C-alpha positions as CSV (number, residue, x, y, z in Angstrom):
1,M,-0.1,0.1,-0.2
2,D,1.4,3.1,-0.5
3,T,2.3,5.5,1.6
4,K,0.4,9.1,1.7
5,R,1.5,12.0,3.1
6,L,0.2,15.0,5.3
7,V,2.3,18.0,6.1
8,I,1.6,21.3,8.9
9,L,3.1,24.2,7.9
10,V,3.7,26.0,11.0
11,E,5.5,29.5,12.0
12,G,8.0,28.8,15.3
13,D,9.4,26.4,17.5
14,S,6.2,26.1,20.0
15,E,3.9,25.6,17.5
16,L,5.8,22.9,16.3
17,M,6.1,21.4,19.5
18,F,2.7,21.7,19.9
19,I,1.6,20.0,16.5
20,K,4.3,17.0,17.2
21,Q,3.1,16.3,20.8
22,H,-0.5,17.2,20.5
23,V,-1.6,17.0,17.4
24,I,0.0,14.8,15.3
25,P,-0.4,11.7,17.9
26,E,-4.1,12.6,17.9
27,L,-3.9,12.1,13.9
28,Y,-2.6,8.7,13.9
29,V,-5.2,7.6,16.4
30,H,-7.7,8.1,13.3
31,S,-5.6,7.4,10.5
32,T,-6.4,4.3,8.2
33,G,-4.2,3.1,5.6
34,T,-0.7,3.9,5.4
35,W,-0.2,7.8,6.3
36,L,3.5,10.1,7.2
37,I,1.9,12.8,9.4
38,E,4.9,15.2,10.1
39,T,5.1,19.3,10.8
40,C,8.0,21.6,9.4
41,K,8.7,25.1,10.1
42,I,8.2,27.4,7.3
43,I,11.7,28.4,5.8
44,T,12.6,31.9,5.5
45,N,16.1,32.6,4.1
46,R,16.8,29.4,1.8
47,K,20.3,30.6,1.2
48,L,20.7,30.0,5.5
49,N,18.0,27.3,5.6
50,K,16.8,29.5,8.1
51,K,13.4,28.6,8.9
52,G,10.5,30.0,11.3
53,G,10.8,33.4,12.9
54,N,8.7,36.8,10.5
55,I,7.1,35.2,7.5
56,N,5.5,36.5,5.0
57,Y,2.7,34.8,1.9
58,E,5.6,34.0,-0.1
59,Y,7.4,31.9,2.5
60,L,4.4,29.9,2.7
61,F,3.6,30.3,-1.0
62,N,7.0,28.8,-2.0
63,D,7.0,25.9,0.8
64,V,3.7,24.8,-0.4
65,A,4.9,24.9,-4.3
66,R,8.5,22.8,-2.8
67,F,5.6,19.8,-1.1
68,A,3.5,19.6,-3.5
69,A,6.5,19.1,-6.2
70,Q,7.5,16.2,-4.0
71,G,3.7,14.5,-4.4
72,C,2.3,15.3,-0.6
73,T,-1.2,13.7,-0.8
74,V,-2.3,17.0,2.1
75,I,0.0,20.2,2.8
76,T,-1.9,22.2,5.9
77,T,-0.9,25.3,7.8
78,F,-1.2,26.4,11.2
79,L,-0.6,30.2,11.4
80,D,-1.5,33.0,13.7
81,F,-4.2,35.6,12.9
82,F,-2.2,38.1,15.0
83,R,0.0,40.5,12.8
84,L,-0.6,38.1,10.3
85,P,1.4,39.9,6.8
86,I,-0.1,41.9,4.6
87,S,1.5,40.3,1.9
88,F,-1.5,37.5,2.6
89,P,-4.4,37.1,-0.1
90,G,-7.6,38.8,1.2
91,Y,-5.4,40.5,4.5
92,T,-7.5,41.8,6.8
93,T,-7.0,42.8,10.6
94,D,-10.8,41.7,11.1
95,G,-11.1,38.4,13.2
96,K,-14.8,37.4,11.8
97,M,-13.0,37.3,7.8
98,I,-10.5,34.7,8.6
99,H,-12.4,32.3,6.4
100,K,-12.0,34.8,3.9
101,V,-8.6,34.7,4.0
102,E,-7.9,31.1,4.0
103,A,-10.2,31.2,1.2
104,A,-8.3,33.5,-0.9
105,M,-4.8,31.6,-0.1
106,E,-6.2,28.2,-1.3
107,A,-7.4,30.2,-4.9
108,D,-4.6,31.9,-5.1
109,M,-2.1,28.1,-4.0
110,R,-4.7,26.7,-6.6
111,K,-3.8,29.4,-9.5
112,R,-0.3,29.3,-9.2
113,I,0.6,25.7,-8.5
114,P,-0.9,23.2,-10.9
115,A,0.2,20.2,-9.3
116,L,-1.1,21.6,-5.6
117,P,-2.8,18.6,-3.7
118,L,-5.6,18.6,-1.3
119,F,-4.5,22.1,0.8
120,V,-6.1,23.0,3.9
121,P,-5.2,26.4,4.8
122,Y,-5.6,27.4,8.8
123,I,-5.4,30.6,10.2
124,Q,-5.5,30.3,14.4
125,K,-7.7,33.1,16.1
126,Y,-6.4,35.2,17.5
127,E,-2.9,33.0,18.0
128,F,-1.2,30.1,19.1
129,E,-1.7,31.2,22.8
130,A,-5.4,31.2,23.1
131,L,-5.1,27.5,22.9
132,L,-3.3,27.8,26.3
133,F,-6.3,29.5,28.2
134,S,-8.4,26.6,27.7
135,S,-8.3,25.7,31.3
136,M,-6.7,27.3,34.5
137,E,-4.9,23.7,35.0
138,G,-1.4,24.4,33.2
139,F,-1.6,28.2,34.7
140,N,-2.3,26.4,38.4
141,Y,0.9,24.3,37.7
142,L,3.0,27.3,36.5
143,L,2.0,30.5,38.7
144,D,2.4,30.7,42.6
145,E,1.0,34.3,42.8
146,D,-2.5,34.4,43.6
147,S,-2.8,38.2,41.7
148,Q,-1.3,37.0,38.5
149,L,-4.0,33.4,38.8
150,R,-6.5,36.3,40.1
151,R,-5.4,37.9,36.5
152,I,-5.7,34.9,34.0
153,E,-9.4,34.1,35.8
154,E,-10.7,37.6,34.8
155,I,-9.0,36.9,31.1
156,L,-11.1,33.8,30.7
157,S,-14.8,35.0,32.3
158,E,-14.1,38.2,30.1
159,F,-14.6,36.0,26.9
160,P,-17.2,33.3,26.2
161,C,-14.1,31.5,24.0
162,P,-10.2,31.1,24.0
163,E,-10.6,32.0,20.3
164,D,-12.0,35.1,21.3
165,I,-9.6,36.9,23.3
166,N,-8.6,40.4,21.8
167,G,-5.6,40.5,19.4
168,G,-4.7,43.9,19.4
169,A,-1.0,44.8,20.1
170,T,-1.3,44.6,23.8
171,T,-4.3,42.6,24.1
172,A,-3.4,39.8,22.2
173,P,-3.3,36.3,24.0
174,S,0.2,36.4,24.1
175,K,0.9,39.9,25.3
176,R,-1.6,39.6,28.0
177,L,0.8,37.1,29.5
178,M,3.5,38.9,29.1
179,A,1.9,41.8,31.1
180,I,1.0,38.8,33.9
181,F,4.4,37.3,34.2
182,N,7.8,36.5,32.7
183,Y,6.1,34.2,29.7
184,D,8.5,32.4,27.9
185,K,6.8,31.0,24.7
186,T,8.4,27.8,24.5
187,A,9.2,26.7,27.6
188,D,6.0,28.0,29.4
189,S,3.6,26.9,26.9
190,S,5.0,23.1,26.3
191,D,4.1,22.8,30.0
192,I,1.0,23.8,29.9
193,L,-0.4,22.4,27.1
194,E,1.0,18.8,28.3
195,L,-1.6,19.6,31.3
196,I,-3.9,20.9,29.7
197,G,-4.1,18.0,27.4
198,F,-5.4,17.8,23.5
199,N,-9.0,16.7,24.7
200,T,-9.7,20.2,26.5
201,I,-7.9,22.2,23.8
202,Y,-10.2,20.4,21.1
203,S,-13.8,21.2,23.7
204,Q,-12.8,24.9,24.5
205,C,-11.5,26.2,20.8
206,P,-14.1,25.5,18.3
207,R,-12.4,26.8,15.0
208,F,-9.3,24.8,16.4
209,A,-11.3,21.5,16.3
210,S,-13.3,22.4,13.2
211,W,-9.8,22.1,11.7
212,F,-8.4,19.3,13.0
213,D,-11.8,17.5,12.1
214,S,-11.1,18.3,8.5
215,L,-7.9,16.6,8.8
216,V,-9.0,13.6,10.6
217,N,-11.7,13.8,7.9
218,V,-9.5,13.1,5.1
219,I,-7.1,10.4,6.5
220,S,-10.0,8.0,8.3
221,S,-11.7,7.8,4.5
């Protein structure tokens, strides 16, 4: 049986770790047939083979084209809407219009890459750190100060869903965390996500869950 390949393109180390440790194992639970599921950081400097960091649309486009040429069965993305570069097709700052940016990305990829396989564009509202607010459990472990925990609880009570936490310059999920404690994106997010667990994230973040379900539908059919 031929091996089918699913590639998930991400921006940085924290996203890479999350996909490797939490998303891919769950996808394998649902997969049928022979699938190779992997995640890669987007190449931002081909001469230096540098991956991750600030991206623009052409960096992403080049990687999608590269994996399409390798014969991948499915290519998907996991990108932050917060500070999404203006170079993206359908660019907007309106969080309610993320689906239109995703549709514009797919249309552009399909037009410019003749051999494009199934492409599932996904942009996280508003950013990766929204997932950390799926539960207090991770913060209860990480933080010692009651005042810090109360501020996290206030944020959770203010928004009906972690993915609704405002994505402004000072109010994005990561910026809120930095204002409360010395947040280390890679180390702290890893600890928090491990304590929360995939099922809680899935149940609390409907946009993320919808993306995950779309991939499950592909690899289980």
